C-alpha positions in Angstrom: 93.2 103.8 97.1 94.2 103.4 92.7 91.9 105.0 90.4 91.7 101.7 88.9 90.1 100.4 92.6 86.8 103.0 91.3 85.1 99.8 90.0 85.9 97.7 92.8 84.9 99.8 95.2 81.6 100.5 93.3 81.2 96.7 93.3 81.4 96.7 97.0 79.2 99.4 97.7 76.6 98.3 95.4 76.9 94.3 95.8 78.9 93.8 98.9 76.3 92.7 101.1 75.4 89.7 98.5 76.6 86.2 98.1 77.1 84.4 94.7 78.7 80.9 93.9 81.7 80.8 91.5 79.5 79.0 88.9 77.8 82.2 89.2 80.7 84.1 88.9 82.0 82.0 85.7 78.9 83.3 83.9 79.3 86.8 84.4 83.1 86.8 83.5 82.4 84.6 80.1 79.5 87.3 79.6 82.0 89.8 79.8 84.2 88.4 77.8 82.1 87.6 75.1 81.3 91.5 74.9 84.8 92.7 75.4 86.9 90.4 73.8 90.1 92.6 74.3 90.0 91.7 78.1 90.1 88.1 77.5 93.7 87.3 78.8 93.2 89.9 81.8 89.9 88.2 82.6 91.7 85.0 82.3 94.4 85.5 84.6 91.8 86.7 87.4 89.8 83.6 86.7 92.9 81.5 87.4 94.2 83.9 90.0 91.2 83.1 92.0 90.9 79.3 91.2 94.4 78.9 92.6 94.3 81.3 95.8 93.9 78.4 98.1 95.3 76.0 96.5 98.8 77.0 95.8 99.7 77.8 99.4 97.4 80.6 100.1 99.3 83.3 98.4 97.4 86.0 97.1 99.7 87.9 95.7 101.4 85.4 93.5 101.7 86.7 89.6 100.0 83.5 87.2 102.5 80.8 86.4 102.4 80.9 83.3 102.5 84.7 81.4 100.8 84.7 77.8 103.5 84.4 74.9 103.5 88.1 72.9 102.3 88.1 69.4 104.7 87.5 66.6 105.6 90.5 64.8 106.3 90.4 61.7 
């Protein structure tokens, strides 16, 4: 387990038996981004990845189709 998996493990331990809808998850992700706008890109990539797991051939380990362009440095 990676150190960054600690939050995932906590989620699984605390709420692993619950079932939620994708609409509920999408709303929670929106709430999180509203409170933490610096994570908008990461949350957007996660949401896109989750949305495409079964549609794009079922490979859950693929990179996002398009990476965000780096900001212009002037």
